[in-house]
OpenMM code with the backbone's topology and positions (N, CA, C; nanometers):
from openmm import Vec3, app, unit

residues = "MET GLU ARG MET THR PRO GLY ARG LEU ALA ALA ALA THR LEU ALA VAL VAL THR LEU LEU ALA LEU GLY CYS ALA GLY ARG PRO ARG ALA PHE THR LEU ASP TRP GLU VAL SER ASP GLN SER GLY GLY PRO ALA VAL ASN GLY ARG ILE TYR ASN PRO TYR PRO LEU PRO ALA ARG ARG ILE LYS LEU LEU VAL GLU GLY LEU ASP GLU SER GLY ALA VAL VAL ASN ARG THR LEU GLY VAL ILE GLU SER ILE VAL ARG SER GLY GLU SER LEU PRO PHE SER VAL PRO VAL PRO SER ALA PRO GLN TYR ARG VAL SER VAL LEU SER TRP ASP LEU GLN THR PRO THR SER SER GLY GLY SER ARG ARG".split()
positions = [
    Vec3(-0.6277, -0.5994, -4.3138),
    Vec3(-0.6066, -0.5335, -4.1883),
    Vec3(-0.7223, -0.5683, -4.0941),
    Vec3(-0.6879, -0.6092, -3.9719),
    Vec3(-0.7879, -0.6494, -3.8740),
    Vec3(-0.8403, -0.5278, -3.7991),
    Vec3(-0.9723, -0.5203, -3.7845),
    Vec3(-1.0329, -0.4087, -3.7112),
    Vec3(-1.0273, -0.4348, -3.5615),
    Vec3(-1.0107, -0.3286, -3.4857),
    Vec3(-1.0090, -0.3422, -3.3411),
    Vec3(-1.1529, -0.3459, -3.2905),
    Vec3(-1.1849, -0.4508, -3.2169),
    Vec3(-1.3195, -0.4638, -3.1613),
    Vec3(-1.3333, -0.3710, -3.0410),
    Vec3(-1.4547, -0.3385, -3.0008),
    Vec3(-1.4740, -0.2534, -2.8828),
    Vec3(-1.4089, -0.3122, -2.7570),
    Vec3(-1.4129, -0.4438, -2.7452),
    Vec3(-1.3510, -0.5089, -2.6295),
    Vec3(-1.2005, -0.4904, -2.6269),
    Vec3(-1.1377, -0.5072, -2.7434),
    Vec3(-0.9920, -0.4890, -2.7516),
    Vec3(-0.9528, -0.3438, -2.7293),
    Vec3(-1.0325, -0.2514, -2.7811),
    Vec3(-1.0064, -0.1099, -2.7606),
    Vec3(-1.0163, -0.0737, -2.6125),
    Vec3(-1.1175, -0.1261, -2.5457),
    Vec3(-1.1331, -0.1006, -2.4019),
    Vec3(-1.0160, -0.1584, -2.3235),
    Vec3(-0.9717, -0.2790, -2.3587),
    Vec3(-0.8586, -0.3418, -2.2900),
    Vec3(-0.7301, -0.2626, -2.3124),
    Vec3(-0.7076, -0.2161, -2.4339),
    Vec3(-0.5876, -0.1370, -2.4640),
    Vec3(-0.5904, -0.0042, -2.3896),
    Vec3(-0.7065, 0.0601, -2.3858),
    Vec3(-0.7199, 0.1866, -2.3136),
    Vec3(-0.6942, 0.1659, -2.1654),
    Vec3(-0.7502, 0.0604, -2.1078),
    Vec3(-0.7296, 0.0300, -1.9667),
    Vec3(-0.5817, 0.0044, -1.9369),
    Vec3(-0.5138, -0.0659, -2.0263),
    Vec3(-0.3712, -0.0927, -2.0066),
    Vec3(-0.2901, 0.0359, -2.0055),
    Vec3(-0.3192, 0.1279, -2.0948),
    Vec3(-0.2468, 0.2559, -2.0998),
    Vec3(-0.2741, 0.3372, -1.9746),
    Vec3(-0.4006, 0.3449, -1.9336),
    Vec3(-0.4364, 0.4200, -1.8125),
    Vec3(-0.3668, 0.3615, -1.6906),
    Vec3(-0.3638, 0.2290, -1.6798),
    Vec3(-0.2990, 0.1640, -1.5662),
    Vec3(-0.1496, 0.1915, -1.5650),
    Vec3(-0.0832, 0.1817, -1.6794),
    Vec3(0.0604, 0.2101, -1.6856),
    Vec3(0.0907, 0.3539, -1.6456),
    Vec3(0.0108, 0.4469, -1.6926),
    Vec3(0.0310, 0.5867, -1.6547),
    Vec3(0.0074, 0.6060, -1.5056),
    Vec3(-0.0935, 0.5404, -1.4525),
    Vec3(-0.1250, 0.5532, -1.3099),
    Vec3(-0.0154, 0.4955, -1.2227),
    Vec3(0.0503, 0.3926, -1.2684),
    Vec3(0.1572, 0.3320, -1.1903),
    Vec3(0.2874, 0.4108, -1.1979),
    Vec3(0.2891, 0.5150, -1.2758),
    Vec3(0.4069, 0.5997, -1.2795),
    Vec3(0.5106, 0.5585, -1.3807),
    Vec3(0.4766, 0.4688, -1.4710),
    Vec3(0.5743, 0.4247, -1.5705),
    Vec3(0.6166, 0.5395, -1.6611),
    Vec3(0.5299, 0.6373, -1.6812),
    Vec3(0.5623, 0.7474, -1.7712),
    Vec3(0.6060, 0.8721, -1.6946),
    Vec3(0.6082, 0.8658, -1.5636),
    Vec3(0.6425, 0.9836, -1.4835),
    Vec3(0.7414, 0.9510, -1.3747),
    Vec3(0.7364, 1.0325, -1.2721),
    Vec3(0.8297, 1.0143, -1.1611),
    Vec3(0.7900, 0.8932, -1.0765),
    Vec3(0.8857, 0.8333, -1.0076),
    Vec3(0.8534, 0.7196, -0.9211),
    Vec3(0.7608, 0.7638, -0.8074),
    Vec3(0.6777, 0.6739, -0.7650),
    Vec3(0.5839, 0.7018, -0.6571),
    Vec3(0.6055, 0.6009, -0.5454),
    Vec3(0.5702, 0.6420, -0.4251),
    Vec3(0.5768, 0.5518, -0.3110),
    Vec3(0.4808, 0.6006, -0.2047),
    Vec3(0.4212, 0.5069, -0.1327),
    Vec3(0.3376, 0.5434, -0.0198),
    Vec3(0.4240, 0.6120, 0.0854),
    Vec3(0.3646, 0.7048, 0.1578),
    Vec3(0.4328, 0.7692, 0.2695),
    Vec3(0.3710, 0.7166, 0.3981),
    Vec3(0.4569, 0.6768, 0.4916),
    Vec3(0.4117, 0.6270, 0.6209),
    Vec3(0.4615, 0.7201, 0.7312),
    Vec3(0.3710, 0.7628, 0.8174),
    Vec3(0.4063, 0.8330, 0.9406),
    Vec3(0.3551, 0.7452, 1.0537),
    Vec3(0.4439, 0.7078, 1.1463),
    Vec3(0.4012, 0.6143, 1.2495),
    Vec3(0.4798, 0.6345, 1.3784),
    Vec3(0.4246, 0.5773, 1.4857),
    Vec3(0.4911, 0.5748, 1.6162),
    Vec3(0.4435, 0.4509, 1.6897),
    Vec3(0.5183, 0.4121, 1.7903),
    Vec3(0.4821, 0.2969, 1.8718),
    Vec3(0.4164, 0.3482, 1.9990),
    Vec3(0.3054, 0.2851, 2.0354),
    Vec3(0.2390, 0.3213, 2.1600),
    Vec3(0.2033, 0.1950, 2.2360),
    Vec3(0.1887, 0.2094, 2.3661),
    Vec3(0.1471, 0.0962, 2.4491),
    Vec3(-0.0042, 0.0927, 2.4556),
    Vec3(-0.0588, -0.0190, 2.4109),
    Vec3(-0.2036, -0.0419, 2.4164),
    Vec3(-0.2310, -0.1344, 2.5346),
    Vec3(-0.3558, -0.1568, 2.5650),
    Vec3(-0.3901, -0.2456, 2.6764),
    Vec3(-0.3399, -0.3884, 2.6531),
    Vec3(-0.3340, -0.4315, 2.5261),
    Vec3(-0.2878, -0.5658, 2.4935),
    Vec3(-0.1396, -0.5745, 2.4605),
    Vec3(-0.0657, -0.4642, 2.4717),
    Vec3(0.0760, -0.4622, 2.4389),
    Vec3(0.1062, -0.3506, 2.3412),
    Vec3(0.2281, -0.3474, 2.2877),
    Vec3(0.2642, -0.2389, 2.1966),
    Vec3(0.1919, -0.2498, 2.0620),
    Vec3(0.1772, -0.1349, 1.9971),
    Vec3(0.1175, -0.1305, 1.8635),
    Vec3(0.1853, -0.0194, 1.7849),
    Vec3(0.1988, -0.0410, 1.6549),
    Vec3(0.2472, 0.0634, 1.5645),
    Vec3(0.1225, 0.1326, 1.5095),
    Vec3(0.1098, 0.2613, 1.5397),
    Vec3(-0.0040, 0.3417, 1.4961),
    Vec3(0.0467, 0.4506, 1.4032),
    Vec3(-0.0279, 0.4784, 1.2980),
    Vec3(0.0160, 0.5836, 1.2073),
    Vec3(-0.0848, 0.6128, 1.0988),
    Vec3(-0.0343, 0.6769, 0.9938),
    Vec3(-0.1144, 0.7111, 0.8763),
    Vec3(-0.0354, 0.6707, 0.7526),
    Vec3(-0.1099, 0.6286, 0.6494),
    Vec3(-0.0492, 0.5980, 0.5197),
    Vec3(-0.1076, 0.6934, 0.4172),
    Vec3(-0.0212, 0.7516, 0.3356),
    Vec3(-0.0617, 0.8477, 0.2327),
    Vec3(-0.0498, 0.7821, 0.0952),
    Vec3(-0.1547, 0.7938, 0.0129),
    Vec3(-0.1583, 0.7349, -0.1209),
    Vec3(-0.1213, 0.8403, -0.2259),
    Vec3(-0.0024, 0.8291, -0.2892),
    Vec3(0.0389, 0.9257, -0.3906),
    Vec3(-0.0093, 0.8917, -0.5315),
    Vec3(-0.0687, 0.7732, -0.5475),
    Vec3(-0.1083, 0.7282, -0.6802),
    Vec3(-0.2357, 0.7988, -0.7265),
    Vec3(-0.2571, 0.8114, -0.8568),
    Vec3(-0.3779, 0.8771, -0.9078),
    Vec3(-0.5021, 0.7881, -0.9015),
    Vec3(-0.4884, 0.6685, -0.8465),
    Vec3(-0.6004, 0.5760, -0.8306),
    Vec3(-0.6158, 0.5382, -0.6838),
    Vec3(-0.7364, 0.5028, -0.6404),
    Vec3(-0.7541, 0.4563, -0.5027),
    Vec3(-0.6781, 0.3257, -0.4797),
    Vec3(-0.6302, 0.3061, -0.3576),
    Vec3(-0.5577, 0.1842, -0.3209),
    Vec3(-0.6333, 0.1131, -0.2091),
    Vec3(-0.6226, -0.0183, -0.2062),
    Vec3(-0.6827, -0.0967, -0.0987),
    Vec3(-0.6021, -0.2238, -0.0787),
    Vec3(-0.6403, -0.2984, 0.0241),
    Vec3(-0.5671, -0.4205, 0.0612),
    Vec3(-0.4175, -0.3932, 0.0705),
    Vec3(-0.3826, -0.2882, 0.1411),
    Vec3(-0.2420, -0.2497, 0.1568),
    Vec3(-0.1821, -0.3350, 0.2676),
    Vec3(-0.0782, -0.4099, 0.2338),
    Vec3(-0.0119, -0.4973, 0.3316),
    Vec3(0.1122, -0.4278, 0.3857),
    Vec3(0.1170, -0.4156, 0.5188),
    Vec3(0.2305, -0.3542, 0.5866),
    Vec3(0.3130, -0.4617, 0.6555),
    Vec3(0.4437, -0.4494, 0.6481),
    Vec3(0.5348, -0.5363, 0.7215),
    Vec3(0.5962, -0.4538, 0.8332),
    Vec3(0.5744, -0.4968, 0.9576),
    Vec3(0.6350, -0.4311, 1.0729),
    Vec3(0.7406, -0.5266, 1.1279),
    Vec3(0.8651, -0.4823, 1.1236),
    Vec3(0.9755, -0.5646, 1.1732),
    Vec3(1.0233, -0.5089, 1.3063),
    Vec3(1.0284, -0.5966, 1.4064),
    Vec3(1.0887, -0.5615, 1.5339),
    Vec3(1.2385, -0.5812, 1.5235),
    Vec3(1.3155, -0.4839, 1.5696),
    Vec3(1.4614, -0.4877, 1.5579),
    Vec3(1.5264, -0.4849, 1.6959),
    Vec3(1.6409, -0.5506, 1.7072),
    Vec3(1.7166, -0.5404, 1.8320),
    Vec3(1.8034, -0.4148, 1.8289),
    Vec3(1.8860, -0.3970, 1.9313),
    Vec3(1.9679, -0.2763, 1.9415),
    Vec3(2.0654, -0.2584, 1.8245),
    Vec3(2.1072, -0.3700, 1.7632),
    Vec3(2.2012, -0.3613, 1.6510),
    Vec3(2.1308, -0.3466, 1.5159),
    Vec3(1.9977, -0.3500, 1.5152),
    Vec3(1.9227, -0.3368, 1.3907),
    Vec3(1.8857, -0.4688, 1.3254),
    Vec3(1.9171, -0.5804, 1.3909),
    Vec3(1.8821, -0.7122, 1.3364),
    Vec3(1.7333, -0.7403, 1.3626),
    Vec3(1.6685, -0.8043, 1.2665),
    Vec3(1.5263, -0.8369, 1.2794),
    Vec3(1.5074, -0.9476, 1.3824),
    Vec3(1.4185, -0.9222, 1.4810),
    Vec3(1.3882, -1.0225, 1.5837),
    Vec3(1.2457, -1.0752, 1.5718),
    Vec3(1.1570, -1.0016, 1.5038),
    Vec3(1.0217, -1.0513, 1.4784),
    Vec3(0.9617, -0.9745, 1.3611),
    Vec3(0.8590, -1.0351, 1.3015),
    Vec3(0.7884, -0.9738, 1.1878),
    Vec3(0.6390, -0.9870, 1.2101),
    Vec3(0.5664, -0.8798, 1.1770),
    Vec3(0.4215, -0.8800, 1.1898),
    Vec3(0.3624, -0.8226, 1.0609),
    Vec3(0.2591, -0.8883, 1.0094),
    Vec3(0.1910, -0.8409, 0.8893),
    Vec3(0.0628, -0.7700, 0.9304),
    Vec3(0.0449, -0.6493, 0.8793),
    Vec3(-0.0786, -0.5757, 0.8996),
    Vec3(-0.1429, -0.5499, 0.7645),
    Vec3(-0.2753, -0.5494, 0.7599),
    Vec3(-0.3461, -0.5274, 0.6336),
    Vec3(-0.4453, -0.4134, 0.6526),
    Vec3(-0.4382, -0.3157, 0.5633),
    Vec3(-0.5347, -0.2068, 0.5606),
    Vec3(-0.6359, -0.2428, 0.4533),
    Vec3(-0.7552, -0.2832, 0.4951),
    Vec3(-0.8584, -0.3271, 0.4010),
    Vec3(-0.9337, -0.2088, 0.3411),
    Vec3(-0.9398, -0.0978, 0.4121),
    Vec3(-1.0157, 0.0185, 0.3660),
    Vec3(-0.9523, 0.0795, 0.2417),
    Vec3(-1.0333, 0.1496, 0.1649),
    Vec3(-0.9843, 0.2180, 0.0457),
    Vec3(-0.9185, 0.3492, 0.0864),
    Vec3(-0.7981, 0.3713, 0.0344),
    Vec3(-0.7281, 0.4986, 0.0545),
    Vec3(-0.7345, 0.5714, -0.0790),
    Vec3(-0.8109, 0.6775, -0.0839),
    Vec3(-0.8293, 0.7505, -0.2091),
    Vec3(-0.7005, 0.8201, -0.2512),
    Vec3(-0.6917, 0.8493, -0.3787),
    Vec3(-0.5763, 0.9193, -0.4349),
    Vec3(-0.5532, 1.0515, -0.3623),
    Vec3(-0.4298, 1.0742, -0.3196),
    Vec3(-0.3938, 1.1988, -0.2531),
    Vec3(-0.4413, 1.2102, -0.1100),
    Vec3(-0.4997, 1.1050, -0.0558),
    Vec3(-0.5500, 1.1098, 0.0815),
    Vec3(-0.4733, 1.0130, 0.1701),
    Vec3(-0.4985, 1.0213, 0.2997),
    Vec3(-0.4336, 0.9325, 0.3949),
    Vec3(-0.5379, 0.8638, 0.4808),
    Vec3(-0.4950, 0.7582, 0.5492),
    Vec3(-0.5835, 0.6798, 0.6332),
    Vec3(-0.5030, 0.6315, 0.7538),
    Vec3(-0.5647, 0.6295, 0.8724),
    Vec3(-0.4920, 0.5786, 0.9895),
    Vec3(-0.4832, 0.4261, 0.9872),
    Vec3(-0.3822, 0.3737, 1.0564),
    Vec3(-0.3698, 0.2292, 1.0731),
    Vec3(-0.3138, 0.1998, 1.2115),
    Vec3(-0.3347, 0.0770, 1.2566),
    Vec3(-0.2806, 0.0304, 1.3834),
    Vec3(-0.2481, -0.1173, 1.3693),
    Vec3(-0.1254, -0.1554, 1.4048),
    Vec3(-0.0820, -0.2946, 1.3964),
    Vec3(-0.0251, -0.3364, 1.5317),
    Vec3(-0.0936, -0.4267, 1.6042),
    Vec3(-0.0368, -0.4791, 1.7293),
    Vec3(0.0914, -0.5565, 1.6981),
    Vec3(0.1945, -0.5372, 1.7797),
    Vec3(0.3256, -0.5983, 1.7536),
    Vec3(0.3848, -0.6563, 1.8815),
    Vec3(0.4726, -0.7559, 1.8668),
    Vec3(0.5489, -0.8027, 1.9828),
    Vec3(0.6471, -0.6932, 2.0269),
    Vec3(0.6862, -0.6975, 2.1503),
    Vec3(0.7786, -0.5978, 2.2027),
    Vec3(0.9162, -0.6104, 2.1369),
    Vec3(0.9777, -0.4953, 2.1080),
    Vec3(1.1122, -0.4901, 2.0497),
    Vec3(1.1716, -0.3528, 2.0810),
    Vec3(1.3032, -0.3420, 2.0839),
    Vec3(1.3664, -0.2119, 2.1117),
    Vec3(1.3359, -0.1051, 2.0066),
    Vec3(1.3208, -0.1471, 1.8805),
    Vec3(1.2898, -0.0530, 1.7726),
    Vec3(1.2146, -0.1268, 1.6618),
    Vec3(1.1577, -0.0494, 1.5679),
    Vec3(1.0760, -0.1086, 1.4618),
    Vec3(1.1083, -0.0449, 1.3274),
    Vec3(1.0731, -0.1197, 1.2221),
    Vec3(1.0806, -0.0696, 1.0850),
    Vec3(0.9484, -0.1088, 1.0175),
    Vec3(0.8871, -0.0137, 0.9458),
    Vec3(0.7578, -0.0385, 0.8805),
    Vec3(0.7737, -0.0162, 0.7305),
    Vec3(0.7244, -0.1096, 0.6514),
    Vec3(0.7310, -0.0955, 0.5055),
    Vec3(0.6027, -0.1483, 0.4419),
    Vec3(0.5768, -0.1047, 0.3190),
    Vec3(0.4606, -0.1496, 0.2428),
    Vec3(0.5037, -0.2669, 0.1552),
    Vec3(0.4373, -0.3813, 0.1720),
    Vec3(0.4704, -0.5007, 0.0935),
    Vec3(0.3967, -0.5059, -0.0392),
    Vec3(0.2660, -0.4804, -0.0365),
    Vec3(0.1868, -0.4894, -0.1589),
    Vec3(0.0583, -0.4100, -0.1418),
    Vec3(-0.0090, -0.3882, -0.2540),
    Vec3(-0.1354, -0.3151, -0.2544),
    Vec3(-0.2070, -0.3405, -0.3851),
    Vec3(-0.3355, -0.3079, -0.3865),
    Vec3(-0.4164, -0.3125, -0.5081),
    Vec3(-0.4556, -0.1702, -0.5429),
    Vec3(-0.4429, -0.1334, -0.6703),
    Vec3(-0.4945, -0.0062, -0.7195),
    Vec3(-0.6252, -0.0350, -0.7910),
    Vec3(-0.7260, 0.0444, -0.7632),
    Vec3(-0.8554, 0.0251, -0.8278),
    Vec3(-0.8586, 0.1007, -0.9588),
    Vec3(-0.8750, 0.0274, -1.0679),
    Vec3(-0.8887, 0.0908, -1.1984),
    Vec3(-1.0315, 0.1411, -1.2143),
    Vec3(-1.0530, 0.2384, -1.3012),
    Vec3(-1.1870, 0.2958, -1.3161),
    Vec3(-1.2931, 0.1960, -1.3604),
    Vec3(-1.2558, 0.0880, -1.4285),
    Vec3(-1.3564, -0.0035, -1.4837),
    Vec3(-1.3697, -0.1339, -1.4069),
    Vec3(-1.2949, -0.1502, -1.2971),
    Vec3(-1.3055, -0.2757, -1.2230),
    Vec3(-1.2916, -0.2497, -1.0753),
    Vec3(-1.3352, -0.3463, -0.9961),
    Vec3(-1.3194, -0.3345, -0.8515),
    Vec3(-1.1929, -0.4041, -0.8044),
    Vec3(-1.1286, -0.4829, -0.8904),
    Vec3(-1.0094, -0.5568, -0.8515),
    Vec3(-0.8832, -0.4763, -0.8595),
    Vec3(-0.8629, -0.4054, -0.9667),
    Vec3(-0.7442, -0.3226, -0.9816),
    Vec3(-0.6228, -0.4029, -1.0203),
    Vec3(-0.5096, -0.3374, -1.0163),
    Vec3(-0.3847, -0.4040, -1.0509),
    Vec3(-0.3047, -0.4280, -0.9251),
    Vec3(-0.2446, -0.5409, -0.9168),
    Vec3(-0.1745, -0.5828, -0.7961),
    Vec3(-0.0262, -0.5556, -0.8093),
    Vec3(0.0333, -0.5062, -0.7009),
    Vec3(0.1774, -0.4832, -0.6917),
    Vec3(0.2368, -0.5816, -0.5964),
] * unit.nanometer
topology = app.Topology()
chain = topology.addChain("A")
for resn in residues:
    res = topology.addResidue(resn, chain)
    for name in ("N", "CA", "C"):
        topology.addAtom(name, app.Element.getBySymbol(name[0]), res)
């Protein structure tokens, strides 16, 4: 029988903690976005707050802002990145300058969760 080394034990523990944090053992999780469009000096911008429901801090959150025409068809896309850390259970403001459009849709494309033992975290 092979003994588990401290390194393997740490890796296994980290894997379990990460899976639990991602919600694999519980209810589904999703970021909450509250936003509105405002006119800035340089043109329109989507301004809002993002709420982190995960039990770990999140960072490098990529937002996709789609400009839509009157029928709901996509006419432009803008990528916004929130570089700041959003702690578990907290929210952070964001602002993404966008081209003009009759309406918009905002979604979260990807993010990094910071695990307790690393600064990189797990990528979604």
